[in-house]
PyMOL Python script that loads the backbone (N, CA, C, O; Angstrom):
from pymol import cmd

cmd.read_pdbstr("""\
ATOM      1  N   MET A   1       1.092   5.348  11.979  1.00  0.00           N
ATOM      2  CA  MET A   1       1.808   6.189  11.049  1.00  0.00           C
ATOM      3  C   MET A   1       3.105   6.691  11.683  1.00  0.00           C
ATOM      4  O   MET A   1       4.100   6.899  10.989  1.00  0.00           O
ATOM      5  N   GLU A   2       3.088   6.880  12.978  1.00  0.00           N
ATOM      6  CA  GLU A   2       4.296   7.337  13.680  1.00  0.00           C
ATOM      7  C   GLU A   2       5.425   6.318  13.533  1.00  0.00           C
ATOM      8  O   GLU A   2       6.596   6.698  13.529  1.00  0.00           O
ATOM      9  N   GLN A   3       5.097   5.037  13.413  1.00  0.00           N
ATOM     10  CA  GLN A   3       6.120   4.009  13.231  1.00  0.00           C
ATOM     11  C   GLN A   3       6.784   4.121  11.863  1.00  0.00           C
ATOM     12  O   GLN A   3       7.977   3.849  11.727  1.00  0.00           O
ATOM     13  N   LEU A   4       6.018   4.518  10.851  1.00  0.00           N
ATOM     14  CA  LEU A   4       6.573   4.664   9.501  1.00  0.00           C
ATOM     15  C   LEU A   4       7.402   5.933   9.344  1.00  0.00           C
ATOM     16  O   LEU A   4       8.402   5.939   8.626  1.00  0.00           O
ATOM     17  N   PHE A   5       6.989   7.008  10.014  1.00  0.00           N
ATOM     18  CA  PHE A   5       7.662   8.306   9.904  1.00  0.00           C
ATOM     19  C   PHE A   5       7.969   8.850  11.296  1.00  0.00           C
ATOM     20  O   PHE A   5       7.321   9.799  11.736  1.00  0.00           O
ATOM     21  N   PRO A   6       8.943   8.270  11.998  1.00  0.00           N
ATOM     22  CA  PRO A   6       9.205   8.703  13.374  1.00  0.00           C
ATOM     23  C   PRO A   6       9.624  10.173  13.455  1.00  0.00           C
ATOM     24  O   PRO A   6      10.557  10.608  12.779  1.00  0.00           O
ATOM     25  N   GLY A   7       8.917  10.921  14.295  1.00  0.00           N
ATOM     26  CA  GLY A   7       9.232  12.322  14.522  1.00  0.00           C
ATOM     27  C   GLY A   7       8.734  13.275  13.453  1.00  0.00           C
ATOM     28  O   GLY A   7       8.914  14.485  13.594  1.00  0.00           O
ATOM     29  N   GLU A   8       8.115  12.782  12.392  1.00  0.00           N
ATOM     30  CA  GLU A   8       7.675  13.651  11.308  1.00  0.00           C
ATOM     31  C   GLU A   8       6.177  13.909  11.289  1.00  0.00           C
ATOM     32  O   GLU A   8       5.733  14.891  10.695  1.00  0.00           O
ATOM     33  N   VAL A   9       5.398  13.061  11.917  1.00  0.00           N
ATOM     34  CA  VAL A   9       3.945  13.167  11.824  1.00  0.00           C
ATOM     35  C   VAL A   9       3.437  14.479  12.413  1.00  0.00           C
ATOM     36  O   VAL A   9       2.547  15.103  11.834  1.00  0.00           O
ATOM     37  N   LEU A  10       3.971  14.905  13.534  1.00  0.00           N
ATOM     38  CA  LEU A  10       3.517  16.128  14.187  1.00  0.00           C
ATOM     39  C   LEU A  10       4.388  17.338  13.850  1.00  0.00           C
ATOM     40  O   LEU A  10       4.285  18.371  14.510  1.00  0.00           O
ATOM     41  N   SER A  11       5.236  17.224  12.840  1.00  0.00           N
ATOM     42  CA  SER A  11       6.165  18.300  12.497  1.00  0.00           C
ATOM     43  C   SER A  11       5.577  19.339  11.553  1.00  0.00           C
ATOM     44  O   SER A  11       6.221  20.351  11.278  1.00  0.00           O
ATOM     45  N   GLY A  12       4.363  19.110  11.051  1.00  0.00           N
ATOM     46  CA  GLY A  12       3.779  20.022  10.076  1.00  0.00           C
ATOM     47  C   GLY A  12       4.012  19.575   8.641  1.00  0.00           C
ATOM     48  O   GLY A  12       3.647  20.285   7.704  1.00  0.00           O
ATOM     49  N   ALA A  13       4.618  18.404   8.459  1.00  0.00           N
ATOM     50  CA  ALA A  13       4.848  17.878   7.114  1.00  0.00           C
ATOM     51  C   ALA A  13       3.520  17.426   6.511  1.00  0.00           C
ATOM     52  O   ALA A  13       2.611  17.006   7.227  1.00  0.00           O
ATOM     53  N   PHE A  14       3.423  17.516   5.201  1.00  0.00           N
ATOM     54  CA  PHE A  14       2.249  17.052   4.473  1.00  0.00           C
ATOM     55  C   PHE A  14       2.523  15.645   3.962  1.00  0.00           C
ATOM     56  O   PHE A  14       3.602  15.372   3.434  1.00  0.00           O
ATOM     57  N   PHE A  15       1.556  14.758   4.115  1.00  0.00           N
ATOM     58  CA  PHE A  15       1.672  13.392   3.624  1.00  0.00           C
ATOM     59  C   PHE A  15       0.656  13.219   2.501  1.00  0.00           C
ATOM     60  O   PHE A  15      -0.541  13.424   2.701  1.00  0.00           O
ATOM     61  N   ILE A  16       1.138  12.841   1.326  1.00  0.00           N
ATOM     62  CA  ILE A  16       0.308  12.770   0.124  1.00  0.00           C
ATOM     63  C   ILE A  16       0.094  11.314  -0.249  1.00  0.00           C
ATOM     64  O   ILE A  16       1.041  10.531  -0.326  1.00  0.00           O
ATOM     65  N   PHE A  17      -1.159  10.964  -0.478  1.00  0.00           N
ATOM     66  CA  PHE A  17      -1.523   9.610  -0.866  1.00  0.00           C
ATOM     67  C   PHE A  17      -2.334   9.667  -2.162  1.00  0.00           C
ATOM     68  O   PHE A  17      -3.321  10.396  -2.253  1.00  0.00           O
ATOM     69  N   LEU A  18      -1.913   8.901  -3.152  1.00  0.00           N
ATOM     70  CA  LEU A  18      -2.637   8.786  -4.424  1.00  0.00           C
ATOM     71  C   LEU A  18      -3.159   7.375  -4.573  1.00  0.00           C
ATOM     72  O   LEU A  18      -2.507   6.420  -4.151  1.00  0.00           O
ATOM     73  N   ASN A  19      -4.334   7.235  -5.170  1.00  0.00           N
ATOM     74  CA  ASN A  19      -4.850   5.895  -5.408  1.00  0.00           C
ATOM     75  C   ASN A  19      -4.173   5.284  -6.636  1.00  0.00           C
ATOM     76  O   ASN A  19      -3.389   5.948  -7.313  1.00  0.00           O
ATOM     77  N   ARG A  20      -4.475   4.039  -6.912  1.00  0.00           N
ATOM     78  CA  ARG A  20      -3.833   3.304  -7.994  1.00  0.00           C
ATOM     79  C   ARG A  20      -4.045   3.962  -9.353  1.00  0.00           C
ATOM     80  O   ARG A  20      -3.143   3.973 -10.190  1.00  0.00           O
ATOM     81  N   TYR A  21      -5.242   4.513  -9.571  1.00  0.00           N
ATOM     82  CA  TYR A  21      -5.557   5.131 -10.864  1.00  0.00           C
ATOM     83  C   TYR A  21      -5.098   6.587 -10.959  1.00  0.00           C
ATOM     84  O   TYR A  21      -5.213   7.211 -12.014  1.00  0.00           O
ATOM     85  N   ARG A  22      -4.579   7.122  -9.858  1.00  0.00           N
ATOM     86  CA  ARG A  22      -4.036   8.479  -9.772  1.00  0.00           C
ATOM     87  C   ARG A  22      -5.082   9.547 -10.081  1.00  0.00           C
ATOM     88  O   ARG A  22      -4.753  10.612 -10.603  1.00  0.00           O
ATOM     89  N   ASP A  23      -6.350   9.256  -9.756  1.00  0.00           N
ATOM     90  CA  ASP A  23      -7.383  10.272  -9.953  1.00  0.00           C
ATOM     91  C   ASP A  23      -7.985  10.749  -8.630  1.00  0.00           C
ATOM     92  O   ASP A  23      -8.881  11.594  -8.628  1.00  0.00           O
ATOM     93  N   HIS A  24      -7.506  10.220  -7.519  1.00  0.00           N
ATOM     94  CA  HIS A  24      -7.896  10.664  -6.179  1.00  0.00           C
ATOM     95  C   HIS A  24      -6.621  10.980  -5.401  1.00  0.00           C
ATOM     96  O   HIS A  24      -5.623  10.268  -5.508  1.00  0.00           O
ATOM     97  N   ILE A  25      -6.667  12.044  -4.626  1.00  0.00           N
ATOM     98  CA  ILE A  25      -5.514  12.403  -3.793  1.00  0.00           C
ATOM     99  C   ILE A  25      -6.020  12.753  -2.398  1.00  0.00           C
ATOM    100  O   ILE A  25      -7.054  13.403  -2.243  1.00  0.00           O
ATOM    101  N   LYS A  26      -5.279  12.313  -1.390  1.00  0.00           N
ATOM    102  CA  LYS A  26      -5.541  12.690  -0.005  1.00  0.00           C
ATOM    103  C   LYS A  26      -4.263  13.301   0.550  1.00  0.00           C
ATOM    104  O   LYS A  26      -3.168  12.780   0.340  1.00  0.00           O
ATOM    105  N   VAL A  27      -4.418  14.403   1.255  1.00  0.00           N
ATOM    106  CA  VAL A  27      -3.286  15.066   1.895  1.00  0.00           C
ATOM    107  C   VAL A  27      -3.591  15.133   3.382  1.00  0.00           C
ATOM    108  O   VAL A  27      -4.647  15.625   3.782  1.00  0.00           O
ATOM    109  N   LEU A  28      -2.675  14.642   4.197  1.00  0.00           N
ATOM    110  CA  LEU A  28      -2.837  14.588   5.643  1.00  0.00           C
ATOM    111  C   LEU A  28      -1.754  15.427   6.295  1.00  0.00           C
ATOM    112  O   LEU A  28      -0.579  15.307   5.949  1.00  0.00           O
ATOM    113  N   PHE A  29      -2.146  16.281   7.244  1.00  0.00           N
ATOM    114  CA  PHE A  29      -1.150  17.009   8.023  1.00  0.00           C
ATOM    115  C   PHE A  29      -1.702  17.379   9.386  1.00  0.00           C
ATOM    116  O   PHE A  29      -2.914  17.401   9.602  1.00  0.00           O
ATOM    117  N   TRP A  30      -0.790  17.669  10.298  1.00  0.00           N
ATOM    118  CA  TRP A  30      -1.106  18.055  11.676  1.00  0.00           C
ATOM    119  C   TRP A  30      -1.088  19.570  11.755  1.00  0.00           C
ATOM    120  O   TRP A  30      -0.075  20.183  11.418  1.00  0.00           O
ATOM    121  N   ASP A  31      -2.186  20.200  12.192  1.00  0.00           N
ATOM    122  CA  ASP A  31      -2.232  21.664  12.237  1.00  0.00           C
ATOM    123  C   ASP A  31      -2.073  22.235  13.636  1.00  0.00           C
ATOM    124  O   ASP A  31      -2.357  23.414  13.849  1.00  0.00           O
ATOM    125  N   GLY A  32      -1.631  21.438  14.588  1.00  0.00           N
ATOM    126  CA  GLY A  32      -1.368  21.930  15.935  1.00  0.00           C
ATOM    127  C   GLY A  32      -2.289  21.333  16.978  1.00  0.00           C
ATOM    128  O   GLY A  32      -1.867  21.076  18.106  1.00  0.00           O
ATOM    129  N   ASP A  33      -3.549  21.108  16.615  1.00  0.00           N
ATOM    130  CA  ASP A  33      -4.459  20.500  17.584  1.00  0.00           C
ATOM    131  C   ASP A  33      -5.266  19.343  17.000  1.00  0.00           C
ATOM    132  O   ASP A  33      -6.207  18.861  17.630  1.00  0.00           O
ATOM    133  N   GLY A  34      -4.903  18.899  15.804  1.00  0.00           N
ATOM    134  CA  GLY A  34      -5.574  17.761  15.187  1.00  0.00           C
ATOM    135  C   GLY A  34      -5.115  17.560  13.760  1.00  0.00           C
ATOM    136  O   GLY A  34      -4.446  18.414  13.178  1.00  0.00           O
ATOM    137  N   PHE A  35      -5.479  16.431  13.213  1.00  0.00           N
ATOM    138  CA  PHE A  35      -5.126  16.134  11.834  1.00  0.00           C
ATOM    139  C   PHE A  35      -6.148  16.735  10.882  1.00  0.00           C
ATOM    140  O   PHE A  35      -7.342  16.783  11.178  1.00  0.00           O
ATOM    141  N   VAL A  36      -5.666  17.188   9.748  1.00  0.00           N
ATOM    142  CA  VAL A  36      -6.510  17.727   8.682  1.00  0.00           C
ATOM    143  C   VAL A  36      -6.331  16.820   7.470  1.00  0.00           C
ATOM    144  O   VAL A  36      -5.212  16.431   7.137  1.00  0.00           O
ATOM    145  N   ILE A  37      -7.436  16.487   6.816  1.00  0.00           N
ATOM    146  CA  ILE A  37      -7.383  15.686   5.596  1.00  0.00           C
ATOM    147  C   ILE A  37      -8.005  16.495   4.469  1.00  0.00           C
ATOM    148  O   ILE A  37      -9.144  16.950   4.572  1.00  0.00           O
ATOM    149  N   TRP A  38      -7.245  16.671   3.389  1.00  0.00           N
ATOM    150  CA  TRP A  38      -7.781  17.250   2.150  1.00  0.00           C
ATOM    151  C   TRP A  38      -7.979  16.104   1.189  1.00  0.00           C
ATOM    152  O   TRP A  38      -7.154  15.194   1.114  1.00  0.00           O
ATOM    153  N   TYR A  39      -9.071  16.147   0.456  1.00  0.00           N
ATOM    154  CA  TYR A  39      -9.386  15.088  -0.490  1.00  0.00           C
ATOM    155  C   TYR A  39      -9.809  15.733  -1.800  1.00  0.00           C
ATOM    156  O   TYR A  39     -10.633  16.648  -1.812  1.00  0.00           O
ATOM    157  N   LYS A  40      -9.249  15.261  -2.888  1.00  0.00           N
ATOM    158  CA  LYS A  40      -9.603  15.804  -4.201  1.00  0.00           C
ATOM    159  C   LYS A  40      -9.768  14.648  -5.170  1.00  0.00           C
ATOM    160  O   LYS A  40      -8.937  13.742  -5.226  1.00  0.00           O
ATOM    161  N   ARG A  41     -10.860  14.694  -5.939  1.00  0.00           N
ATOM    162  CA  ARG A  41     -11.160  13.678  -6.944  1.00  0.00           C
ATOM    163  C   ARG A  41     -11.271  14.370  -8.293  1.00  0.00           C
ATOM    164  O   ARG A  41     -12.021  15.336  -8.439  1.00  0.00           O
ATOM    165  N   LEU A  42     -10.537  13.887  -9.266  1.00  0.00           N
ATOM    166  CA  LEU A  42     -10.575  14.472 -10.598  1.00  0.00           C
ATOM    167  C   LEU A  42     -11.713  13.868 -11.401  1.00  0.00           C
ATOM    168  O   LEU A  42     -11.934  12.658 -11.362  1.00  0.00           O
ATOM    169  N   GLU A  43     -12.430  14.704 -12.125  1.00  0.00           N
ATOM    170  CA  GLU A  43     -13.481  14.228 -13.024  1.00  0.00           C
ATOM    171  C   GLU A  43     -12.872  13.649 -14.301  1.00  0.00           C
ATOM    172  O   GLU A  43     -13.365  12.658 -14.840  1.00  0.00           O
ATOM    173  N   LYS A  44     -11.790  14.281 -14.782  1.00  0.00           N
ATOM    174  CA  LYS A  44     -11.104  13.821 -15.984  1.00  0.00           C
ATOM    175  C   LYS A  44      -9.610  13.836 -15.718  1.00  0.00           C
ATOM    176  O   LYS A  44      -9.118  14.672 -14.960  1.00  0.00           O
ATOM    177  N   GLY A  45      -8.897  12.922 -16.333  1.00  0.00           N
ATOM    178  CA  GLY A  45      -7.441  12.912 -16.239  1.00  0.00           C
ATOM    179  C   GLY A  45      -6.925  12.300 -14.961  1.00  0.00           C
ATOM    180  O   GLY A  45      -7.675  11.733 -14.166  1.00  0.00           O
ATOM    181  N   THR A  46      -5.621  12.428 -14.781  1.00  0.00           N
ATOM    182  CA  THR A  46      -4.949  11.877 -13.608  1.00  0.00           C
ATOM    183  C   THR A  46      -3.955  12.885 -13.064  1.00  0.00           C
ATOM    184  O   THR A  46      -3.567  13.835 -13.744  1.00  0.00           O
ATOM    185  N   PHE A  47      -3.552  12.657 -11.823  1.00  0.00           N
ATOM    186  CA  PHE A  47      -2.499  13.476 -11.244  1.00  0.00           C
ATOM    187  C   PHE A  47      -1.167  13.061 -11.851  1.00  0.00           C
ATOM    188  O   PHE A  47      -1.001  11.917 -12.274  1.00  0.00           O
ATOM    189  N   SER A  48      -0.240  13.974 -11.892  1.00  0.00           N
ATOM    190  CA  SER A  48       1.060  13.760 -12.520  1.00  0.00           C
ATOM    191  C   SER A  48       1.826  12.630 -11.851  1.00  0.00           C
ATOM    192  O   SER A  48       1.793  12.472 -10.631  1.00  0.00           O
ATOM    193  N   SER A  49       2.519  11.844 -12.675  1.00  0.00           N
ATOM    194  CA  SER A  49       3.379  10.793 -12.129  1.00  0.00           C
ATOM    195  C   SER A  49       4.682  11.377 -11.606  1.00  0.00           C
ATOM    196  O   SER A  49       5.449  10.677 -10.946  1.00  0.00           O
ATOM    197  N   LYS A  50       4.943  12.641 -11.889  1.00  0.00           N
ATOM    198  CA  LYS A  50       6.145  13.305 -11.373  1.00  0.00           C
ATOM    199  C   LYS A  50       6.065  13.471  -9.858  1.00  0.00           C
ATOM    200  O   LYS A  50       7.089  13.688  -9.209  1.00  0.00           O
ATOM    201  N   GLY A  51       4.866  13.372  -9.284  1.00  0.00           N
ATOM    202  CA  GLY A  51       4.690  13.535  -7.850  1.00  0.00           C
ATOM    203  C   GLY A  51       5.005  12.306  -7.041  1.00  0.00           C
ATOM    204  O   GLY A  51       4.700  12.269  -5.849  1.00  0.00           O
ATOM    205  N   SER A  52       5.612  11.283  -7.649  1.00  0.00           N
ATOM    206  CA  SER A  52       5.892  10.042  -6.929  1.00  0.00           C
ATOM    207  C   SER A  52       7.191  10.106  -6.135  1.00  0.00           C
ATOM    208  O   SER A  52       7.652   9.090  -5.615  1.00  0.00           O
ATOM    209  N   GLU A  53       7.768  11.267  -6.040  1.00  0.00           N
ATOM    210  CA  GLU A  53       9.009  11.437  -5.275  1.00  0.00           C
ATOM    211  C   GLU A  53       8.712  11.329  -3.788  1.00  0.00           C
ATOM    212  O   GLU A  53       7.561  11.447  -3.368  1.00  0.00           O
ATOM    213  N   THR A  54       9.743  11.107  -3.000  1.00  0.00           N
ATOM    214  CA  THR A  54       9.545  11.001  -1.561  1.00  0.00           C
ATOM    215  C   THR A  54       9.394  12.366  -0.910  1.00  0.00           C
ATOM    216  O   THR A  54       8.811  12.471   0.169  1.00  0.00           O
ATOM    217  N   SER A  55       9.903  13.404  -1.540  1.00  0.00           N
ATOM    218  CA  SER A  55       9.817  14.745  -0.983  1.00  0.00           C
ATOM    219  C   SER A  55       9.522  15.741  -2.102  1.00  0.00           C
ATOM    220  O   SER A  55      10.147  15.701  -3.163  1.00  0.00           O
ATOM    221  N   LEU A  56       8.571  16.629  -1.856  1.00  0.00           N
ATOM    222  CA  LEU A  56       8.202  17.645  -2.840  1.00  0.00           C
ATOM    223  C   LEU A  56       8.419  19.026  -2.239  1.00  0.00           C
ATOM    224  O   LEU A  56       8.182  19.234  -1.049  1.00  0.00           O
ATOM    225  N   ASP A  57       8.867  19.966  -3.055  1.00  0.00           N
ATOM    226  CA  ASP A  57       8.910  21.338  -2.583  1.00  0.00           C
ATOM    227  C   ASP A  57       7.525  21.956  -2.768  1.00  0.00           C
ATOM    228  O   ASP A  57       6.648  21.348  -3.382  1.00  0.00           O
ATOM    229  N   ARG A  58       7.332  23.151  -2.242  1.00  0.00           N
ATOM    230  CA  ARG A  58       6.029  23.809  -2.267  1.00  0.00           C
ATOM    231  C   ARG A  58       5.515  23.990  -3.689  1.00  0.00           C
ATOM    232  O   ARG A  58       4.342  23.733  -3.959  1.00  0.00           O
ATOM    233  N   ARG A  59       6.364  24.422  -4.583  1.00  0.00           N
ATOM    234  CA  ARG A  59       5.978  24.688  -5.970  1.00  0.00           C
ATOM    235  C   ARG A  59       5.502  23.404  -6.659  1.00  0.00           C
ATOM    236  O   ARG A  59       4.473  23.412  -7.335  1.00  0.00           O
ATOM    237  N   THR A  60       6.235  22.315  -6.496  1.00  0.00           N
ATOM    238  CA  THR A  60       5.873  21.044  -7.120  1.00  0.00           C
ATOM    239  C   THR A  60       4.575  20.500  -6.531  1.00  0.00           C
ATOM    240  O   THR A  60       3.755  19.935  -7.254  1.00  0.00           O
ATOM    241  N   PHE A  61       4.383  20.666  -5.219  1.00  0.00           N
ATOM    242  CA  PHE A  61       3.158  20.225  -4.558  1.00  0.00           C
ATOM    243  C   PHE A  61       1.944  20.972  -5.107  1.00  0.00           C
ATOM    244  O   PHE A  61       0.916  20.359  -5.396  1.00  0.00           O
ATOM    245  N   LEU A  62       2.058  22.287  -5.253  1.00  0.00           N
ATOM    246  CA  LEU A  62       0.940  23.072  -5.780  1.00  0.00           C
ATOM    247  C   LEU A  62       0.650  22.736  -7.240  1.00  0.00           C
ATOM    248  O   LEU A  62      -0.508  22.720  -7.656  1.00  0.00           O
ATOM    249  N   MET A  63       1.692  22.468  -8.012  1.00  0.00           N
ATOM    250  CA  MET A  63       1.475  22.068  -9.400  1.00  0.00           C
ATOM    251  C   MET A  63       0.795  20.705  -9.477  1.00  0.00           C
ATOM    252  O   MET A  63      -0.036  20.478 -10.356  1.00  0.00           O
ATOM    253  N   LEU A  64       1.140  19.802  -8.570  1.00  0.00           N
ATOM    254  CA  LEU A  64       0.492  18.494  -8.516  1.00  0.00           C
ATOM    255  C   LEU A  64      -1.000  18.658  -8.265  1.00  0.00           C
ATOM    256  O   LEU A  64      -1.816  18.016  -8.926  1.00  0.00           O
ATOM    257  N   LEU A  65      -1.365  19.524  -7.302  1.00  0.00           N
ATOM    258  CA  LEU A  65      -2.772  19.741  -6.990  1.00  0.00           C
ATOM    259  C   LEU A  65      -3.528  20.380  -8.151  1.00  0.00           C
ATOM    260  O   LEU A  65      -4.711  20.100  -8.346  1.00  0.00           O
ATOM    261  N   GLU A  66      -2.864  21.228  -8.917  1.00  0.00           N
ATOM    262  CA  GLU A  66      -3.504  21.908 -10.046  1.00  0.00           C
ATOM    263  C   GLU A  66      -3.499  21.079 -11.318  1.00  0.00           C
ATOM    264  O   GLU A  66      -4.139  21.457 -12.300  1.00  0.00           O
ATOM    265  N   GLY A  67      -2.793  19.960 -11.322  1.00  0.00           N
ATOM    266  CA  GLY A  67      -2.769  19.103 -12.496  1.00  0.00           C
ATOM    267  C   GLY A  67      -1.731  19.501 -13.521  1.00  0.00           C
ATOM    268  O   GLY A  67      -1.804  19.073 -14.673  1.00  0.00           O
ATOM    269  N   ILE A  68      -0.766  20.312 -13.125  1.00  0.00           N
ATOM    270  CA  ILE A  68       0.289  20.753 -14.032  1.00  0.00           C
ATOM    271  C   ILE A  68       1.427  19.748 -13.990  1.00  0.00           C
ATOM    272  O   ILE A  68       1.875  19.358 -12.912  1.00  0.00           O
ATOM    273  N   THR A  69       1.895  19.328 -15.158  1.00  0.00           N
ATOM    274  CA  THR A  69       3.019  18.413 -15.250  1.00  0.00           C
ATOM    275  C   THR A  69       4.245  19.185 -15.711  1.00  0.00           C
ATOM    276  O   THR A  69       4.348  19.537 -16.886  1.00  0.00           O
ATOM    277  N   PRO A  70       5.179  19.452 -14.800  1.00  0.00           N
ATOM    278  CA  PRO A  70       6.368  20.219 -15.207  1.00  0.00           C
ATOM    279  C   PRO A  70       7.323  19.360 -16.022  1.00  0.00           C
ATOM    280  O   PRO A  70       7.603  18.217 -15.660  1.00  0.00           O
ATOM    281  N   LYS A  71       7.821  19.911 -17.121  1.00  0.00           N
ATOM    282  CA  LYS A  71       8.825  19.193 -17.906  1.00  0.00           C
ATOM    283  C   LYS A  71      10.202  19.419 -17.316  1.00  0.00           C
ATOM    284  O   LYS A  71      11.005  18.491 -17.218  1.00  0.00           O
ATOM    285  N   LYS A  72      10.474  20.656 -16.921  1.00  0.00           N
ATOM    286  CA  LYS A  72      11.745  20.982 -16.294  1.00  0.00           C
ATOM    287  C   LYS A  72      11.544  22.216 -15.434  1.00  0.00           C
ATOM    288  O   LYS A  72      11.041  23.237 -15.904  1.00  0.00           O
ATOM    289  N   LEU A  73      11.936  22.120 -14.178  1.00  0.00           N
ATOM    290  CA  LEU A  73      11.810  23.258 -13.277  1.00  0.00           C
ATOM    291  C   LEU A  73      13.148  23.963 -13.167  1.00  0.00           C
ATOM    292  O   LEU A  73      14.182  23.336 -12.935  1.00  0.00           O
ATOM    293  N   GLN A  74      13.113  25.256 -13.334  1.00  0.00           N
ATOM    294  CA  GLN A  74      14.311  26.056 -13.171  1.00  0.00           C
ATOM    295  C   GLN A  74      13.991  27.229 -12.268  1.00  0.00           C
ATOM    296  O   GLN A  74      12.919  27.825 -12.368  1.00  0.00           O
ATOM    297  N   SER A  75      14.904  27.555 -11.401  1.00  0.00           N
ATOM    298  CA  SER A  75      14.739  28.722 -10.542  1.00  0.00           C
ATOM    299  C   SER A  75      15.153  29.963 -11.307  1.00  0.00           C
ATOM    300  O   SER A  75      16.164  29.964 -12.010  1.00  0.00           O
ATOM    301  N   ARG A  76      14.373  31.013 -11.167  1.00  0.00           N
ATOM    302  CA  ARG A  76      14.738  32.274 -11.819  1.00  0.00           C
ATOM    303  C   ARG A  76      15.869  32.960 -11.069  1.00  0.00           C
ATOM    304  O   ARG A  76      16.684  33.667 -11.663  1.00  0.00           O
ATOM    305  N   PHE A  77      15.910  32.746  -9.763  1.00  0.00           N
ATOM    306  CA  PHE A  77      16.922  33.378  -8.939  1.00  0.00           C
ATOM    307  C   PHE A  77      17.606  32.324  -8.093  1.00  0.00           C
ATOM    308  O   PHE A  77      16.952  31.392  -7.625  1.00  0.00           O
ATOM    309  N   SER A  78      18.875  32.445  -7.892  1.00  0.00           N
ATOM    310  CA  SER A  78      19.576  31.510  -7.015  1.00  0.00           C
ATOM    311  C   SER A  78      19.562  32.068  -5.599  1.00  0.00           C
ATOM    312  O   SER A  78      19.722  33.270  -5.388  1.00  0.00           O
ATOM    313  N   LEU A  79      19.371  31.189  -4.646  1.00  0.00           N
ATOM    314  CA  LEU A  79      19.338  31.605  -3.245  1.00  0.00           C
ATOM    315  C   LEU A  79      20.651  31.366  -2.576  1.00  0.00           C
ATOM    316  O   LEU A  79      20.802  31.659  -1.390  1.00  0.00           O
TER     317      LEU A  79
END
""", "prot")
cmd.dss("prot")
cmd.show_as("cartoon", "prot")
cmd.util.cbc("prot")
cmd.orient("prot")
């Protein structure tokens, strides 16, 4: 995996993997002393196709896990 993402594997980044049917998700990340894998399987429905981006912000990632499909994201406040 280090060959695919040089310098990013141990940076604390989350790596999201969806299966072909988009009803299983695995999240892999390094927590400082080992890798952690989260696995979620949906009983009904699929995960959003909006999550196929190469990079997700925290809000979009949490919505993906909850099964929310955003139509349009707008910030309430500008930073």
